[in-house]
C-alpha positions as CSV (number, residue, x, y, z in Angstrom):
1,M,0.0,0.0,-0.1
2,K,1.2,3.5,-0.9
3,S,1.7,6.1,1.8
4,H,-0.1,9.4,1.1
5,S,2.9,11.3,-0.1
6,D,3.5,8.6,-2.8
7,T,-0.1,9.2,-4.3
8,D,-0.7,11.0,-7.6
9,V,-3.3,13.2,-5.7
10,H,-0.7,14.2,-3.2
11,K,2.0,15.0,-6.1
12,E,-0.6,17.0,-7.9
13,A,-1.5,19.0,-4.9
14,E,2.2,19.6,-4.0
15,I,2.8,21.0,-7.7
16,A,-0.2,23.1,-7.3
17,R,1.1,24.6,-3.9
18,V,4.7,25.1,-5.2
19,T,3.4,26.9,-8.3
20,W,1.0,29.0,-6.3
21,T,3.7,30.0,-3.9
22,Y,6.0,30.9,-6.9
23,V,3.2,32.9,-8.6
24,Q,2.8,35.0,-5.4
25,K,6.4,35.9,-5.1
26,V,6.7,37.0,-8.9
27,R,3.5,38.8,-9.1
28,R,0.7,38.3,-11.8
29,V,1.5,39.3,-15.3
30,D,-1.2,42.2,-15.4
31,Q,1.1,43.6,-12.4
32,Q,4.3,43.1,-14.0
33,L,3.1,45.0,-17.1
34,D,1.3,47.8,-15.0
35,P,3.7,51.0,-15.0
36,S,3.0,51.6,-11.4
37,Y,4.7,48.4,-10.4
38,L,7.9,48.8,-12.6
39,D,11.2,50.2,-11.4
40,K,11.5,53.2,-13.6
41,K,15.2,53.5,-13.4
42,L,15.6,50.0,-14.5
43,V,13.1,50.3,-17.3
44,S,14.9,53.5,-18.5
45,E,18.2,51.8,-18.4
46,H,16.9,48.7,-20.5
47,K,15.1,51.0,-22.9
48,Q,18.5,53.1,-23.5
49,H,20.2,49.8,-24.1
50,L,17.7,48.7,-26.5
51,L,17.8,51.9,-28.4
52,T,21.6,51.7,-28.7
53,V,21.4,48.2,-30.0
54,L,18.8,49.2,-32.4
55,D,20.8,52.2,-33.7
56,V,23.6,49.7,-34.3
57,I,21.6,47.3,-36.3
58,L,20.0,50.2,-38.4
59,F,23.4,51.6,-39.2
60,R,24.6,48.4,-40.2
61,V,21.5,47.8,-42.4
62,E,22.0,51.3,-44.0
63,Q,25.4,50.6,-44.8
64,K,24.6,46.9,-46.1
65,I,27.0,45.3,-43.4
66,A,26.4,41.9,-42.4
67,L,25.3,41.3,-38.8
68,R,27.6,38.6,-37.5
69,G,30.9,36.9,-37.7
70,D,32.2,33.5,-37.7
71,D,33.6,33.6,-34.1
72,E,32.0,35.7,-31.6
73,S,33.9,33.9,-28.6
74,K,35.9,35.9,-26.1
75,E,39.3,34.8,-27.4
76,S,38.5,35.9,-31.0
77,L,40.4,38.6,-32.5
78,N,37.4,39.8,-34.6
79,K,33.9,39.0,-33.1
80,G,32.0,40.2,-36.1
81,N,30.9,43.6,-37.1
82,F,27.9,43.7,-34.8
83,F,29.8,42.8,-31.6
84,E,32.8,44.9,-32.6
85,L,30.7,48.0,-33.2
86,L,28.9,47.6,-29.7
87,T,32.5,47.1,-28.3
88,L,33.7,50.5,-29.9
89,L,30.5,52.2,-28.5
90,S,31.2,50.6,-25.0
91,K,34.6,52.6,-24.8
92,Y,32.4,55.7,-24.5
93,D,29.5,54.4,-22.7
94,K,29.8,52.7,-19.5
95,S,26.5,51.3,-19.4
96,I,27.0,49.5,-22.7
97,Q,30.2,48.0,-21.2
98,E,28.4,46.7,-18.2
99,R,25.9,45.1,-20.4
100,L,28.6,43.4,-22.6
101,D,30.5,42.3,-19.4
102,K,27.3,40.4,-18.2
103,L,26.9,38.3,-21.6
104,P,27.9,34.6,-21.6
105,K,31.3,33.3,-23.0
106,M,29.9,32.6,-26.2
107,R,28.1,35.6,-27.6
108,K,25.5,34.4,-30.2
109,M,23.9,37.0,-31.9
110,I,20.8,35.4,-33.2
């Protein structure tokens, strides 16, 4: 005979409890999208970073320059046009440099 904790009913109830607890910590989707719940400084930083990346992409499109290189690893001498242009901009903008430092080892621009 199974103990209660081994039954399917118990396992389903435990999954529901853990999910509910997680949802309470993370907030509902509508709250996450509500501007009054958002960290305005963080949103501003993300927006500025996104605009910078979009400007780099638009510049490259207008100049008909390919977006990626063959090897974007940290050890590569030429990480591709997109990443190299962001690296150049990061010399003049500390926030871009901080973002680039947070990227994983293999920087895939997909």
